[in-house]
N, C-alpha and C positions, 0 to 999 in steps of 0.2 A: 381174187387173183390180183396180184400187184402189177403195176405198170412197170415197164423197163426202167423208167427214170427213178423209180423207188429203189431199184437194186444197185444203182450206181453209187459209188462212194461219195460222201459229201465233200465238196471242195472247200478248203479253208478260205475264210474271208481275207483278201490280201491286206486290208487295213488292220486286221486283228487276227494274226495267224494262230495264236494260242487259244482264242475263244474267250479270253477274259477281258472284260471291259468295265466301264463305270456301272455302278449299281443303278438300275432303272427304277424309277418311282412306281411304274406299273407293277413290277415284280413285288415291291414292298407292299403295295395295296392288296395284291392277291394273297400274300402271306398274312396280312392283318385280317382280311376277311375269313380266311381259313381258320386262323386262331380264334376269331370271334365266334364262329360256328361251333368249334369244339368247346370253347369256354362256356357258351350258352347251354349246350347239352350237359356239360359237367355240372354247372351250378344248378340247373333245373332239377337234376336228379339227386344232388347232394347238398342242397342248401341247409338242411337241418343239421348236418354234421360240419358245416363250414364255420370256422372261427371268425370272430369280428376282425375286420380288416382295419388296421390302424394306419394313419397317414405316414408314419415313419417307415413302415415296411415297404412302401412303394417309392419313398423318397430316394432310395438308393439309385434309382434310374436318373434322378436329377443330378446327383453327385457324379455319376459316370458321364452324363452329358456335359457337365461343366469341365471335367477333366479332358474330355475329348475336344471340346471347343478351345481350351487353352492350348492343347497340343497342336491343334490346327493352326492357330495363330503363330505359334513358335516355328512350326515346320514351314509355313508359308513364308515367313520372314527369312528363314535360312535358305530356302530354295530361291527366293527373289534375290538374295545377296550372293548367290552362287557359292554357298557354304556347304555343299553336299559333296562328299568325296571320301577318300581313304585316309586323309591326314588326321592326326590326333585331335585337332581342334574342330574338325568338320563333322557334320552329321553323316554317319555312315549310310550308304545306299541300302544296305540290308535292314537298317533300322527303319528307313522310309518304307521299304517293302512290308515290314512287319506292321507298321502303322496302317498301311493300306488294308492288310488282312484284318487287323483289329477293327478298322472302320467298316469293312464289309460285314463282319460278324455282328458288330454293334447295331448296324442298320437293320439287320434281320431281327435281332433281339428287340430293338425298339418297335418294329412292326408287330412282332408277336405280342409284346406287352400292350401296345396300343389297342390291338384287336381284342385281346383277352380282357383287359381292364374295361374296355368299352362295353363288351358284352355283359360283363358282371355288373357294371354300373346300370346298364339298361334293365337288367333283370331286377336289380335292387330298387330302381325307381318304379318298376312295375309292381312291386310289393310295397305299396305306399304306407301302410299302417303297421308294419312289422318293426318292432323295436330294434332287433338285431340288424335289420336291413338299414334302418336309419343311422345306426352307429357306424356302419361300414361305408357310407356314401362318400365321406371326405377322403378316405383312403383310396377309393376307386378313382376319384377325380384327380388326386395327386398321381396315381398310377398312369392315367391317360396322359396327363401333362408331361410326366417323366418319359413315357414312351415316345411321345411326339418330339420332345426336346432331344432325346437320344438319337432319333432318326435324323433330325436336322444337324446335330453336332457330328454325327458319323458321316453324313454326306459332305459336310464342311471339311472334315479331316481328310476324307478321301480326295476331295477336290484340291485341297492344299498340298497334297503329296504329288500332284501332277508335275511332270517336268516342264520347264518353260518351252514355248514354241520355238521351233528351229528358225533362225534368222534368215535362212536362204529363201529367196523370193520364189524360186521355181519348185520348191519342195524337195530338191536334191540336197544332200549333205554338202556343206561347203568343203572345198578342197584345201587342206592346210598347206599344201605346197605352193599354192598360188598367192597366198597372203603375204 
């Protein structure tokens, strides 16, 4: 039987009315652990059919991380210089929102990749004398590094897209009529 408080509707957080906030590292760790468990089970049952993992197959994550890091620096500069707006030479606010969505999705992808490549690497290092396992170790290490780099770059991009803090001291929006 549920308590009466369980039946009451959830009240929205006044600081975050739509429920969308910054990506939490805790959530990414949980995603990585879940991906690691699934990858371990998958590789344990299918290692014989698994192709050799080449370093360049997982290096794509490093390229994505580099692109997002560059985008983070560019957006941060534009936000700091107050160049976000609807004018032709400004960074459109919708573009910033799309970059936030990209950053959130990339952080999850990076967490999945880190967990999966980490589990595969652990499994391959567990098979110490198997030639195909030895040939795949470098690819898994690059995959782990790429996943971690993608998470860091995505969090950087997400942080770079934040609006600057309100200059009002009391937290209230400044009144443009009094200025």
